[in-house]
Backbone bond lengths (Angstrom), bond angles and torsions (degrees), N, CA, C in turn:
res aa  C-N    CA-C-N  psi(-1)  N-CA   C-N-CA  omega(-1)  CA-C   N-CA-C  phi
1 M - - - 1.475 - - 1.508 110.49 -
2 D 1.315 117.96 -44.78 1.516 121.50 -178.23 1.476 109.39 -56.98
3 C 1.464 110.06 -43.70 1.520 113.75 -176.66 1.570 111.31 -56.98
4 C 1.226 121.07 -42.80 1.483 122.12 177.85 1.588 110.58 -62.86
5 V 1.230 117.53 -42.02 1.551 122.30 179.42 1.566 109.58 -62.08
6 Y 1.460 107.35 -43.71 1.443 112.79 179.23 1.601 114.55 -64.13
7 D 1.410 114.62 -46.70 1.436 118.30 172.80 1.482 117.05 -53.34
8 C 1.252 121.33 -46.12 1.394 126.89 178.93 1.570 107.71 -64.17
9 C 1.228 123.87 -45.67 1.508 126.44 -179.27 1.477 105.61 -67.81
10 S 1.280 122.47 -42.90 1.491 120.13 -176.62 1.429 106.60 -70.48
11 L 1.317 124.64 -39.19 1.486 126.61 177.04 1.562 106.70 -54.64
12 L 1.336 119.77 -47.57 1.489 123.05 -177.37 1.498 112.18 -63.99
13 V 1.362 114.77 -34.87 1.546 121.31 174.86 1.516 109.30 -69.20
14 E 1.187 118.92 -49.75 1.424 121.90 -178.47 1.485 118.18 -69.42
15 R 1.370 114.94 -27.12 1.348 117.23 -176.94 1.646 105.23 -136.04
16 P 1.300 112.94 72.62 1.486 114.67 178.71 1.652 114.80 -66.14
17 D 1.408 113.94 -22.67 1.372 118.33 177.33 1.473 112.73 -55.44
18 I 1.235 123.92 -26.62 1.589 123.16 -179.81 1.397 112.00 -75.50
19 M 1.494 120.13 -17.94 1.416 112.46 -172.12 1.534 114.87 -68.69
20 T 1.376 123.29 -35.19 1.373 122.94 179.28 1.468 113.98 -64.93
21 P 1.260 119.67 -49.45 1.479 121.16 173.94 1.615 116.58 -62.61
22 L 1.348 111.32 -31.74 1.510 114.02 173.85 1.535 111.21 -72.53
23 L 1.355 118.26 -35.34 1.387 117.55 175.88 1.484 114.34 -66.58
24 F 1.300 117.56 -40.01 1.517 123.24 175.33 1.513 108.70 -59.47
25 Q 1.360 118.87 -41.86 1.333 120.64 -177.66 1.568 113.28 -67.17
26 L 1.333 116.29 -33.89 1.441 123.08 -178.59 1.563 106.01 -69.41
27 I 1.377 109.37 -43.81 1.490 112.77 -174.44 1.542 107.93 -70.08
28 Y 1.312 120.10 -32.48 1.570 123.59 172.70 1.347 113.21 -68.08
29 A 1.462 120.56 -34.39 1.413 120.97 177.54 1.486 111.88 -62.88
30 G 1.275 120.62 -38.24 1.482 127.93 167.43 1.525 109.74 -54.10
31 W 1.241 116.08 -50.66 1.566 118.64 179.24 1.497 107.88 -60.13
32 V 1.270 121.36 -46.10 1.496 124.40 -179.10 1.538 110.50 -52.16
33 V 1.446 111.16 -49.06 1.427 112.95 178.82 1.482 114.90 -59.23
34 W 1.365 115.47 -45.66 1.418 119.40 177.22 1.538 111.73 -59.98
35 F 1.383 116.18 -41.81 1.444 123.06 -178.80 1.616 108.34 -62.46
36 A 1.237 118.95 -34.40 1.384 126.43 179.02 1.551 107.25 -66.57
37 Y 1.373 111.83 -42.60 1.524 113.91 172.29 1.422 115.88 -58.94
38 L 1.316 122.83 -43.19 1.332 132.24 176.09 1.595 108.91 -59.53
39 N 1.146 119.48 -41.08 1.533 128.16 -179.86 1.513 105.51 -61.30
40 K 1.374 116.69 -50.93 1.458 128.51 175.40 1.472 108.27 -42.63
41 L 1.371 111.45 -58.27 1.588 118.66 -176.29 1.519 112.32 -62.69
42 W 1.393 114.62 -32.22 1.444 115.54 -178.73 1.571 105.65 -73.97
43 I 1.223 119.31 -40.17 1.493 121.75 176.92 1.540 113.64 -62.27
44 K 1.477 111.73 -43.02 1.542 114.70 177.47 1.498 110.65 -62.49
45 N 1.263 121.17 -46.79 1.417 129.01 -178.66 1.471 116.37 -73.18
46 E 1.476 114.13 0.27 1.482 117.83 178.09 1.582 113.44 57.22
47 S 1.338 113.98 30.04 1.409 117.40 173.68 1.457 116.40 -93.85
48 G 1.290 115.16 9.54 1.463 122.06 177.67 1.553 114.27 94.36
49 F 1.163 116.80 154.94 1.504 123.00 176.93 1.504 106.71 -94.05
50 R 1.430 118.95 125.20 1.307 123.37 -171.24 1.545 111.52 -94.48
51 H 1.338 118.41 72.70 1.355 121.93 177.34 1.586 114.37 -56.02
52 W 1.439 110.30 -42.69 1.504 116.05 177.08 1.497 110.61 -55.44
53 A 1.418 120.30 -44.14 1.370 125.11 -172.33 1.624 106.16 -63.78
54 N 1.370 113.16 -46.83 1.460 117.11 -178.24 1.516 107.77 -57.62
55 S 1.268 115.89 -52.02 1.533 124.80 -178.04 1.504 110.92 -51.77
56 I 1.288 118.66 -47.20 1.471 123.56 -177.75 1.396 110.28 -67.11
57 S 1.355 117.38 -45.01 1.510 119.59 -178.16 1.582 106.68 -61.36
58 H 1.367 118.13 -50.46 1.467 116.75 -172.45 1.643 108.77 -67.73
59 L 1.176 113.05 -42.35 1.626 112.49 179.81 1.481 109.96 -61.32
60 C 1.370 121.97 -39.24 1.396 124.45 177.72 1.485 112.72 -60.25
61 A 1.361 114.37 -44.94 1.499 118.33 174.29 1.509 112.88 -60.33
62 A 1.384 114.24 -44.13 1.484 114.38 178.21 1.412 112.52 -65.77
63 A 1.416 121.05 -34.70 1.544 116.30 176.11 1.539 114.81 -69.12
64 F 1.371 113.78 -28.78 1.400 119.35 177.35 1.534 111.06 -61.87
65 M 1.304 113.25 -49.25 1.370 124.11 175.08 1.408 117.69 -54.70
66 W 1.410 115.16 -38.76 1.484 120.90 178.47 1.508 107.70 -73.83
67 Q 1.266 122.98 -41.12 1.411 130.54 -172.81 1.554 109.15 -67.23
68 H 1.398 113.51 -41.55 1.560 111.85 -172.48 1.543 107.61 -99.95
69 W 1.367 121.65 -22.74 1.431 114.35 179.16 1.524 115.70 -128.61
70 H 1.230 121.04 -73.72 1.433 121.62 -176.29 1.615 109.94 -157.00
71 I 1.248 120.29 152.39 1.379 119.94 -175.97 1.522 105.83 -68.47
72 K 1.297 127.91 -26.75 1.455 126.91 -177.08 1.603 110.15 -66.88
73 Y 1.236 114.47 -25.42 1.600 114.17 173.83 1.581 107.50 -75.80
74 S 1.226 120.65 -30.06 1.475 121.73 170.00 1.441 111.48 -48.50
75 F 1.268 114.75 -54.76 1.541 124.77 -174.61 1.581 100.01 -67.45
76 A 1.293 120.40 -44.73 1.445 119.81 -171.17 1.664 107.25 -58.26
77 I 1.367 113.87 -46.11 1.373 115.92 -172.20 1.551 114.91 -69.87
78 L 1.361 109.66 -27.63 1.528 116.98 175.70 1.499 107.16 -68.67
79 F 1.230 116.07 -44.17 1.636 118.57 174.00 1.329 113.95 -58.72
80 L 1.254 117.59 -43.74 1.536 123.69 179.12 1.521 110.22 -58.02
81 V 1.429 115.57 -45.57 1.410 119.72 179.96 1.587 109.35 -60.30
82 R 1.324 116.71 -44.24 1.350 117.36 -176.48 1.618 111.58 -69.19
83 A 1.270 115.82 -20.31 1.416 121.66 177.35 1.561 112.37 -78.39
84 I 1.253 117.58 -30.00 1.465 118.48 -171.06 1.524 113.04 -118.56
85 F 1.396 124.73 -25.04 1.480 122.63 -175.89 1.428 109.79 -62.86
86 D 1.284 119.84 -62.30 1.562 123.57 -167.01 1.488 107.40 -59.41
87 G 1.251 116.94 -42.06 1.587 120.92 -174.38 1.549 105.74 -67.23
88 S 1.316 116.51 -43.94 1.549 121.88 178.55 1.457 108.93 -57.33
89 L 1.379 117.61 -53.64 1.470 122.87 -177.16 1.517 105.33 -57.92
90 S 1.301 124.38 -50.38 1.385 124.92 -174.95 1.576 113.07 -61.23
91 M 1.296 111.21 -40.01 1.499 115.25 168.93 1.369 117.99 -59.89
92 F 1.394 122.16 -41.83 1.397 121.42 -178.25 1.588 109.72 -75.93
93 R 1.271 117.19 -11.38 1.448 124.52 176.17 1.509 112.39 -90.25
94 G 1.445 112.61 -7.09 1.461 113.48 -179.72 1.529 113.46 87.79
95 L 1.269 115.58 10.68 1.542 122.11 178.28 1.617 107.44 -102.50
96 G 1.108 115.42 178.23 1.500 120.36 -173.51 1.588 105.81 -85.27
97 F 1.286 112.14 147.71 1.639 117.71 176.77 1.529 103.01 -50.56
98 D 1.236 129.03 -36.33 1.355 125.83 -168.11 1.481 112.80 -98.36
99 Y 1.385 115.01 24.14 1.460 123.39 -178.19 1.513 108.30 -61.94
100 V 1.345 119.41 145.19 1.437 124.92 174.26 1.500 105.45 -134.30
101 S 1.284 121.02 118.38 1.551 119.84 175.81 1.496 111.54 -63.09
102 A 1.271 105.92 144.58 1.472 116.37 173.73 1.525 116.94 -73.26
103 D 1.331 111.90 -19.82 1.531 120.22 176.13 1.560 109.38 -139.15
104 P 1.304 121.52 74.56 1.343 124.73 -169.74 1.616 106.60 -71.11
105 K 1.402 115.32 141.39 1.469 118.77 179.35 1.458 115.46 -92.89
106 S 1.236 121.01 -40.37 1.496 122.86 -176.77 1.541 114.44 -74.77
107 I 1.295 119.06 139.72 1.437 124.45 -179.05 1.500 113.35 -51.04
108 V 1.398 115.73 -40.71 1.475 117.21 179.57 1.670 112.96 -66.56
109 D 1.412 114.28 -40.76 1.386 117.70 177.60 1.543 110.67 -64.87
110 R 1.338 119.00 -37.80 1.454 120.37 -175.29 1.534 103.61 -70.63
111 F 1.226 122.51 -40.25 1.503 123.71 178.43 1.506 111.63 -61.47
112 E 1.395 112.02 -44.61 1.559 120.47 177.04 1.370 110.77 -54.22
113 K 1.396 116.42 -53.36 1.520 124.02 -175.29 1.562 106.76 -61.32
114 R 1.267 121.16 -44.00 1.413 121.72 174.07 1.430 117.72 -53.97
115 L 1.389 113.81 -41.34 1.453 116.91 -175.12 1.521 111.46 -88.99
116 F 1.279 121.31 -31.55 1.475 122.17 177.52 1.553 120.85 -109.87
117 G 1.321 112.95 -0.89 1.495 124.08 -176.04 1.536 110.72 57.80
118 M 1.349 121.68 -130.16 1.372 123.08 -173.20 1.618 111.31 -98.41
119 N 1.275 113.40 18.74 1.489 118.06 174.90 1.543 110.07 -85.98
120 G 1.311 119.80 111.53 1.292 124.32 -174.19 1.596 111.28 -98.51
121 W 1.260 120.45 -11.60 1.365 118.97 175.01 1.462 117.04 -87.75
122 L 1.295 118.53 -36.30 1.506 126.86 -174.41 1.576 107.45 -60.98
123 P 1.343 126.70 -50.18 1.337 119.72 178.58 1.502 117.52 -68.55
124 K 1.296 119.55 -25.48 1.487 120.09 174.52 1.538 111.81 -70.04
125 L 1.375 114.68 -40.04 1.420 119.82 178.37 1.591 109.95 -68.64
126 I 1.318 117.45 -40.34 1.410 116.59 172.66 1.500 115.86 -60.90
127 Y 1.329 119.39 -49.96 1.438 129.50 178.93 1.657 107.84 -52.65
128 L 1.373 112.74 -52.88 1.495 112.28 -179.35 1.475 112.28 -68.69
129 T 1.379 122.51 -33.21 1.380 119.30 175.70 1.525 116.82 -64.80
130 I 1.431 115.58 -36.80 1.333 119.40 167.48 1.394 122.64 -60.50
131 C 1.413 113.07 -45.25 1.477 119.63 170.22 1.508 112.20 -50.84
132 L 1.374 120.05 -58.55 1.325 122.91 174.56 1.520 119.48 -45.72
133 L 1.217 113.66 -50.59 1.610 126.94 -177.69 1.645 99.15 -60.92
134 I 1.165 123.25 -52.93 1.523 120.85 -171.81 1.506 100.34 -65.46
135 N 1.208 130.73 -38.37 1.506 129.98 -177.67 1.604 109.72 -59.84
136 L 1.422 111.09 -49.23 1.449 117.83 -177.48 1.456 120.34 -78.60
137 I 1.324 115.31 -25.77 1.537 115.88 -175.06 1.472 107.11 -83.41
138 K 1.403 114.73 132.39 1.518 118.83 176.15 1.499 102.67 -84.89
139 F 1.457 113.85 132.94 1.397 121.99 177.98 1.524 109.34 -101.80
């Protein structure tokens, strides 16, 4: 256990440049969860699901990451969003974190369902792993 804690601390000492992008990603992850709650309210009030609002928000965050740090963080934040948004929305709607819609509406959800089927955990684990690897690997 101490070994893992030491490795993480030494990584931050050796690579302090990853702290600011990581901090932004953590803050944005909170925004994504809150945005999933807003989407739940939009669905509940039958005012429509705002795929365009989600897309614009996430692409702006990715552009911000690219402009201020490196393009790799743009990809990292998009994978982070894929890992947490759908699960958060499902939880707010009273469904399981691994819920997969029988008839997905978004292009990304349709592609994901075609690739992974009704397995809701595997894509989230893959996206989170890719996000972490992008953050840790020095390009």
